[in-house]
N, C-alpha and C positions, 0 to 999 in steps of 0.2 A: 471345483475345487477341492483338495483334498484339505484334511484335519492340520496339516503341521501354518497351511496357507492362512487357515482360517484364525490358529489360536492367537494372533496377533492385533485381529480384531477382538477377540470377545476380552482380551487384558484390556483392552481401553476401557469395551463397555463395565465392564469390572471395577473399575474405575471409577468410574465417571459413578455407579454404584455409592463407592465409597462417601466420593465427595456430595453425593446427594444427601446419603447417612445425616455427614456431618453438617451439612447444612439445615438437615431438617432437627439435630439436635438442638443445635444452639450453644452447641457445649465441646468439650475435648471430649473423648470417648475414647478407652479403655481398649486393649484390641482385643481381651478377651466380648464385650459388645461388639464391638465391628463384627467379630466373629459370629456371635448369636443372629445380629441384628440382620446378616449378609445371609448367614445357614453357608457358608464354605470351610471348605479343612480353616486351620491358625497358621497352615503354613502358607499355602496362597493368598489368603490377605494379609499376612505380615511380610511376604513379600512384593505384593502391590504397595502398602504403604513404604516400604526402604526405597523403592524405586521412586514414588510421590516425590516422597520427602528430600531427596540427594536431588533432583527441579525444582523443589519449592513450592511444588504442590501442594503439600503438607506437612506440618512442621510435629515435634515432640516434647512434650515436656519434661524439664532434665529430668528433674524430683518423680512425678508421679509416672511418665512413661509415658502420657494418654499421649491422645494424637488431636491436633486444630487445623482449621483452614490454614493456606500458607501465602503469604504476601504476594507469593508470586500470582495469585487470583486475583488477587487486588490489581496487578497490572495491567494483567491478560483484560478486566472489567475497565479501568479507564484509558485503555487503549481501544475499545469497542465506543464507552463513550463519545470518546476523542472525536472518531470517523462519526460518529451519528450527528456530535456538533456543525463538524466541517460541512456535512451534508445540510445541514439545515443551512448553517450563515451564509453557504453560497447560491441556494437560491436567488434572491433580486440581485447580488452582484453578477450573478450568472444571464438573472435576463437580460438586465443594465446593457450589457457585453457583447450579445447577441442583439439586440438592437439598436445598436450604436454602432453595431461594423455589419450587420444584415450574414454571417455568418453564424457558422455552431458550434457551440464550444461542450467543455468536458474537463471538471473535475479528474482527477488521478490519483495514486496511492501507488508504490514500490509495492509491487509482490515476488518476494521469489524470482527476482531479474524481469519483471513486464511488470508492465504498465494496466492496475485496475481499475478500472474507466466505476469513478462512485456514483458522478449523476454526469446528469447531460441535458445542451439545450439547445433543439430544434431550429434553424433561422427558416422562414419563411419563405423558401428557393425550390422546395418543391423537389431541390434530391435529399436524400437520407446517406450522410455522409459519417456522421459520426455513429461510435459504437454503439450498442448498448450500456445500460448499466451494468456490472457486474463482468464484464468484459476482460477477458484477458489482452494485452497487447504488446510487441514484442518492443521493449525499453531504448534499444540498440537504435533501430531508425523511428522513430515516431519522436516530435518535439515532446509532448506530454511527460517519454520517454528519456530520454538527454537529460531534461527538468531534471527528472528525480535522478538519475544515474549522478548527477553535477558535482553534487558535494561528498560519492566516495570517492577513496584513496584509490590509486591505480591499483594499486595490487590486487583489493576487491573487485575491482572491474574487471581486471584482468582474469582472475577465478570462475567469476561467472559466465566472462563468451569466452570461456576458453575449448571449445564447441568451437566449430566450424561456424558461422555467421548466414544462413536463411539465407540467398536474394531474392529478394520479391519483387526488386523493380533490377532495371542496372545501373541506377542511382542508387541503388543499399551499399552500406558499407560492408565493406566485407574483411577487414583486420580491426583485430585488435586497436597495435598503433595508428591509423588512421582515426577508430573511434578516441581514442583520450585525448588525439589531438583538435575532436571537434567539443571532447567537455570542457575541455581550458579555453577554448573560443565560449562557451559559456558560461561559462567561471566569471569571463572576463566583462560579457557583454551584460549579465544578468536575462538571460533570454535562450529560447536553442527555435533553432527552424527546422522545420522540414520540410523537403525540396522534392517532392515526385521518387523518394526515399520505399514508403511502403506501399501507395500504390500509384501508378501514375496519373499521371496530372493531377494531385494534389497534395496539397501545402500547406503546413500549417505555422502556427509560434505557439508555443509554451514559454512562462516564467514561475517562478517555485513560490512556494507557498511556506512561511515559517511560522514556528509557533512563538511559544511566549520564552524561549531559547534562545532562538535562532536558529535550531533544526530546520528544516528544512524537511519537513512534514509531505506537503502535494505541493499538485501543480493545476495550474490555469490555462487551459489554450485554447483554442480558433485553429477552426479544421476549414479550407474551401475548394474553391476551385480561383485560389488569384493565380492571373498572368505570369506575374513574373514577382520573385520575392523584393527583386529592387524599385516598383513598384509604390507611388505615393500612398497607394491603397492600401499596398501592405507594411509600407511604416507607420499610416494611421492606426491598423491593424496592432499592429505591434505597443505602437503608446496605448491601447487601451488595455491590452493583455498586461503589460505593466502596472498600468493604475490600480485593474482590479484586484491583481495579486496583493499589490501593497495594503489594497484595505481589508480582502481575507488576512492577511497577518495581523494588521492591527486588529482584527477582528477576534483572532487568536492570542491575543496578547502583546505582539513581535512592536518593542519599540527601535526606531532607528536614530537611535543617539549617537 
């Protein structure tokens, strides 16, 4: 690895060190204090602080010029706490969903155009179907992913999937127009369906979970070896998923007035 390629990584590490210093100080610090505490050149510290200030990681007092932690860090912390909260809140509802349907369930959020699995619950079927916690799944061909993409404007969806779609099975969506049409159906029905698009023989259904502002943050879904999406079994599973999504949305403060 060249010196140039490692420099951005070092800059991130140094920025984190400055944030640590401000956290430990529990008060605003001047450029000189941060320079002394870090042991780096003043120009280096000033450049890092300027970059962090531009994106809200640090703030500078207009009168004294001292630096303090920025509001963006609070936003990041709130997002992390929210994610931890939904994972804890989802455990019992997910377990009840699995017991009611006999199929495996997963909780996901959108992450850089993919569905990130936050939690999962396996059915006692002997088949391992759902992905492990922390796994990233293609959003355009999974039920949980399509539920998460559904609130996005068409322009955002086009921007995310401007590259060619990977064909996982013969049923995988192959164009942005086809995906947009399916997302419109998700908005109208309130749930998304996966019909052998990611893995042959695997079908699933997912519904969005809303927070107190009505914003879709997560999705809850079932995945299994359903025979047909037109079957009574699949319709019953869809009803259970919608019920679970409503329970979790309400737990996050959403009220459907």
